[in-house]
C-alpha positions in Angstrom: -5.1 -34.2 -8.2 -4.8 -31.7 -11.0 -1.1 -30.8 -11.5 -0.3 -27.2 -12.1 2.8 -25.1 -13.0 4.1 -21.7 -14.1 5.5 -21.6 -17.6 9.2 -21.0 -18.3 8.6 -20.7 -22.0 5.7 -19.8 -24.3 5.2 -23.5 -25.4 6.1 -25.1 -22.1 3.8 -28.0 -21.1 5.5 -30.4 -18.6 4.7 -34.0 -19.2 6.8 -35.6 -16.4 5.1 -38.2 -14.3 3.0 -37.0 -11.4 5.3 -35.9 -8.5 8.4 -35.5 -10.8 10.0 -32.3 -11.7 10.6 -31.1 -15.3 14.1 -29.7 -15.7 14.4 -26.8 -18.2 15.9 -28.2 -21.4 19.5 -27.2 -22.3 19.7 -23.9 -24.0 16.5 -22.5 -22.6 16.3 -19.3 -20.6 13.8 -20.0 -17.8 14.5 -16.4 -16.4 12.2 -15.2 -19.2 8.9 -16.7 -17.9 5.9 -15.5 -20.1 3.6 -16.0 -17.1 5.0 -13.3 -14.8 4.9 -9.6 -15.5 4.2 -6.1 -14.0 1.7 -3.5 -15.3 1.4 0.2 -14.9 -1.7 2.5 -15.3 -3.8 1.5 -18.3 -2.4 -2.0 -18.4 0.9 -1.1 -20.1 3.7 -3.6 -19.2 6.5 -2.2 -17.0 10.2 -2.8 -17.7 11.0 -0.8 -14.6 9.2 0.2 -11.5 9.1 3.7 -9.9 9.3 4.4 -6.2 6.0 5.4 -4.7 4.0 4.5 -7.8 1.7 1.5 -7.7 2.4 -1.4 -10.0 0.1 -4.4 -10.7 1.9 -7.7 -10.6 0.5 -10.7 -12.5 1.2 -14.4 -12.4 -0.6 -17.0 -14.5 -0.8 -20.6 -13.3 -1.6 -23.3 -15.8 -2.8 -26.9 -15.4 -0.5 -29.7 -16.4 -3.3 -32.1 -17.3 -3.3 -33.4 -20.8 -6.5 -34.0 -22.7 -9.7 -32.2 -21.5 -8.9 -28.7 -20.2 -9.1 -28.4 -16.5 -8.7 -25.4 -14.2 -5.9 -25.4 -11.6 -7.6 -26.0 -8.1 -9.3 -23.0 -6.5 -7.0 -23.2 -3.5 -3.8 -22.6 -5.5 -2.0 -19.6 -4.1 0.9 -17.6 -5.4 3.9 -16.2 -3.5 5.7 -13.3 -5.3 9.0 -11.6 -4.6 10.4 -8.5 -6.3 14.0 -7.5 -5.9 16.8 -5.7 -7.6 17.9 -7.1 -10.9 19.4 -10.3 -9.5 21.1 -13.4 -11.0 20.9 -16.1 -8.3 17.2 -16.0 -7.4 15.6 -17.1 -4.2 13.6 -15.6 -1.3 16.9 -15.4 0.7 18.2 -13.1 -2.0 15.2 -10.7 -2.1 15.4 -7.6 0.1 13.8 -7.5 3.5 10.4 -5.9 3.2 10.0 -6.8 -0.4 8.2 -10.1 0.0 4.6 -10.0 -1.0 2.3 -12.2 1.1 0.6 -15.1 -0.6 -2.4 -14.0 -2.7 -5.3 -16.2 -3.6 -6.0 -16.5 -7.3 -8.9 -14.8 -8.8 -11.5 -16.8 -10.8 -10.8 -16.3 -14.5 -13.1 -14.4 -16.8 -14.5 -17.3 -18.8 -15.0 -15.2 -21.9 -11.3 -14.1 -22.0 -9.1 -16.7 -20.3 -8.5 -20.3 -21.5 -10.2 -22.9 -19.4 -6.9 -24.2 -18.1 -5.4 -21.2 -16.3 -5.9 -18.9 -13.3 -4.4 -15.5 -12.8 -3.1 -13.9 -9.6 -3.4 -10.1 -9.5 -1.3 -8.4 -6.8 -1.1 -4.6 -6.3 2.3 -3.4 -5.0 4.0 0.0 -4.4 7.8 0.0 -4.2 9.1 2.3 -1.5 12.2 4.4 -1.3 15.0 2.2 -0.1 13.6 -1.0 -1.6 16.1 -1.1 -4.4 19.9 -0.4 -4.6 19.9 0.4 -8.3 17.7 3.5 -8.8 18.2 6.2 -11.4 17.7 9.9 -11.0 14.0 9.6 -11.8 13.4 6.9 -9.1 13.2 4.1 -11.7 14.6 0.7 -10.8 15.3 -2.5 -12.8 13.6 -5.5 -11.1 13.5 -9.2 -10.9 10.3 -11.1 -10.2 10.2 -14.6 -8.6 7.1 -16.6 -8.2 5.9 -19.8 -6.4 2.6 -21.5 -6.9 1.4 -23.9 -4.2 -1.4 -25.5 -2.3 -0.3 -25.3 1.3 0.5 -28.7 2.7 -0.7 -30.5 -0.4 1.2 -29.7 -3.6 3.8 -27.3 -4.9 6.6 -25.7 -2.9 6.1 -25.6 0.8 5.3 -22.7 3.1 7.4 -21.0 4.4 9.1 -20.6 1.1 12.1 -22.8 0.0 15.6 -21.5 0.4 15.9 -21.0 -3.3 13.5 -20.5 -6.2 14.6 -23.3 -8.5 13.6 -22.1 -11.9 15.6 -24.8 -13.6 13.9 -27.9 -12.0 10.8 -26.9 -10.1 7.6 -26.4 -12.2 5.9 -24.4 -9.5 8.6 -21.7 -9.7 9.2 -19.0 -12.2 11.4 -15.9 -12.8 11.2 -12.8 -15.0 14.5 -11.0 -15.3 14.8 -8.7 -18.3 16.0 -5.1 -18.8 15.6 -2.9 -21.9 18.4 -0.3 -22.2 18.8 2.7 -24.5 22.3 2.8 -25.8 23.4 6.5 -25.5 26.4 7.0 -27.8 26.2 3.3 -28.4 27.0 2.4 -24.8 24.8 0.8 -22.2 25.5 -0.3 -18.6 23.3 -2.0 -16.1 24.0 -3.2 -12.5 22.8 -6.4 -11.1 23.2 -8.4 -7.8 25.3 -11.6 -7.8 23.7 -13.7 -5.1 24.9 -16.8 -3.3 21.8 -18.8 -2.4 23.6 -20.8 0.3 23.1 -19.2 3.7 25.9 -21.2 5.3 28.8 -21.7 2.9 30.8 -19.4 0.6 30.9 -20.4 -3.0 33.0 -19.8 -6.2 30.8 -18.8 -9.1 31.4 -18.0 -12.8 29.4 -15.3 -14.5 29.3 -15.3 -18.3 27.8 -12.7 -20.7 26.6 -14.6 -23.8 25.3 -12.8 -26.9 21.8 -14.0 -28.0 21.9 -14.9 -31.6 19.1 -15.2 -34.2 15.8 -13.4 -34.4 14.3 -11.4 -31.5 12.2 -13.7 -29.3 8.6 -13.0 -28.3 9.5 -11.9 -24.7 12.1 -9.5 -26.1 9.6 -8.0 -28.6 6.8 -7.5 -26.1 9.1 -5.8 -23.6 10.5 -3.6 -26.5 6.9 -2.6 -27.4 6.4 -1.5 -23.8 9.2 1.1 -24.2 7.6 4.6 -24.6 9.4 5.5 -27.8 8.7 2.1 -29.5 5.4 1.4 -31.3 3.8 -0.9 -33.8 2.8 0.2 -37.3 0.8 -1.7 -39.9 -1.1 -5.0 -39.3 -4.6 -5.1 -37.8 -6.1 -2.4 -35.7 -5.7 -3.0 -31.9 -8.0 -1.6 -29.3 -6.7 -2.3 -25.8 -10.0 -1.4 -24.2 -11.4 -4.7 -25.5 -8.9 -6.7 -23.5 -9.4 -5.6 -19.9 -10.0 -9.2 -18.8 -7.1 -11.2 -19.9 -4.3 -13.6 -18.7 -1.4 -12.1 -20.7 0.2 -8.7 -21.3 -1.5 -6.3 -23.6 1.7 -6.1 -25.7 1.6 -9.8 -26.4 -1.9 -9.5 -27.7 -1.0 -6.5 -29.8 1.9 -8.3 -31.4 -0.5 -11.0 -32.6 -2.1 -8.3 -34.7 0.9 -8.2 -37.0 2.8 -5.2 -38.2 6.3 -3.9 -37.6 7.9 -2.5 -34.4 9.5 0.9 -35.0 11.3 3.5 -32.9 11.0 7.3 -32.9 9.3 9.9 -35.1 11.2 8.6 -38.2 9.5 5.2 -37.7 12.8 3.3 -38.0 12.1 -0.5 -37.9 13.7 -2.5 -35.1 16.2 -5.0 -36.4 19.3 -6.9 -35.2 22.1 -4.4 -35.4 24.1 -4.7 -38.6 27.6 -4.8 -37.0 26.7 -6.3 -33.6 28.4 -5.6 -30.3 31.9 -4.2 -30.2 32.3 -4.9 -26.5 30.7 -7.2 -23.9 32.3 -7.0 -20.5 31.5 -7.8 -16.9 32.9 -5.7 -14.0 32.9 -7.0 -10.4 34.0 -5.5 -7.1 37.6 -6.4 -8.0 37.6 -5.4 -11.6 37.0 -7.5 -14.7 36.6 -6.4 -18.3 36.0 -9.8 -20.0 32.9 -11.7 -20.9 33.5 -14.1 -18.0 34.0 -13.2 -14.4 34.9 -15.4 -11.4 33.5 -14.4 -8.1 33.8 -15.8 -4.6 30.6 -15.0 -2.8 30.2 -15.2 1.0 27.2 -17.1 2.5 24.1 -15.1 2.1 23.4 -12.5 4.8 20.3 -10.4 4.3 21.9 -7.6 6.4 25.1 -7.5 4.4 25.8 -5.2 1.4 25.1 -7.1 -1.8 27.7 -7.9 -4.4 27.1 -5.7 -7.5 28.2 -6.7 -11.0 28.0 -4.3 -13.9 27.4 -5.3 -17.5 29.0 -3.1 -20.1 27.8 -3.2 -23.7 29.0 -1.2 -26.7 27.4 -1.3 -30.2 29.9 -1.4 -33.1 27.7 1.2 -34.9 26.1 3.6 -32.4 24.1 5.3 -35.2 22.5 2.1 -36.6 19.2 3.5 -35.3 16.7 0.8 -34.4 19.4 -1.7 -34.0 18.8 -4.2 -31.2 21.2 -6.6 -29.4 20.6 -9.0 -26.6 22.9 -10.6 -24.0 22.2 -13.2 -21.3 24.3 -12.9 -18.2 24.3 -16.4 -16.7 25.5 -17.4 -13.2 26.9 -20.9 -12.6 28.8 -22.5 -9.7 32.4 -23.3 -10.5 31.4 -26.9 -11.1 29.0 -25.8 -13.8 25.7 -26.0 -11.9 23.3 -23.4 -13.2 22.1 -20.8 -10.7 20.3 -18.1 -12.6 20.4 -15.6 -15.4 19.3 -12.2 -16.7 18.5 -10.9 -20.2 19.9 -7.5 -21.2 18.4 -6.0 -24.4 20.0 -2.9 -25.9 18.3 -0.5 -28.3 20.0 2.2 -30.5 17.5 5.1 -30.4 18.1 8.8 -31.2 18.3 10.9 -28.1 15.5 13.1 -29.3 13.2 10.1 -29.5 14.1 8.8 -26.1 13.4 12.3 -24.7 10.1 12.6 -26.4 9.0 9.1 -25.2 
């Protein structure tokens, strides 16, 4: 039996014995799967979805076989869920009506896809009321959860498991990233803190942890998808040549080299010179620090969700093109990892944001 999986990192190849799980290594961010994404018209990657506008959801499934390339079996299917920007992931935490039925995987285009992957393509239109966090333009931050399986044979069972276990289960994946413009140096984003247990309350610790070092590939491709960010220099890129592909257009374009810039002044993107002046989490009963304790009731799909807001403030709000990234990580009080979300903040001039 060919073993298959959904990547949690760009170089992820599980080598655990057949039937065993591969836990995500310490320090990884498995909520940044490179194999799950959403596209808008023309194939541009979406950082947000808009009510009543169709999005195209994509999930790539790879084979875990080593040696000779081999396609995942034809009867592999993909379940996909989309929800509010959510920390603790799992079908129980995704809103009623948001679950997308299993979709069979399309045969890959042999001239474009590697011989060891299949791609699920699922159209989806978010409706009014699907999300709690919607801005004045009807845009919503989202979380994507995926499960690859062969019903009754391999992968997660049907109906879906109680929780999408992105830490330990190679058939599961999550994409949870938001790109924020820092108006006056300040950015805020709301997210759902979810208890995956439907029967018992739990004590959880949320921590906002600054991401250090260079911008990662997932950060860069999602930044390139921002309307007022573009690539200059490097090789020419014609997206029309990549209609049949198994990865976002932005990932392919970044391989053509060059520099990411923001706005009409072509200011290069860079890690902000003075960093973040404030990182704070606010829950229903307050907060204001980088860590927040929450007691969450058993999950009830009919109950109002617990909302946590992340507040970020750049030390230099006019360091145009400055970028900072924070991971908000949810753990049980005993340290067990539940989930996480990436927040990327970009300092852009208001005129550039408006011009798009």
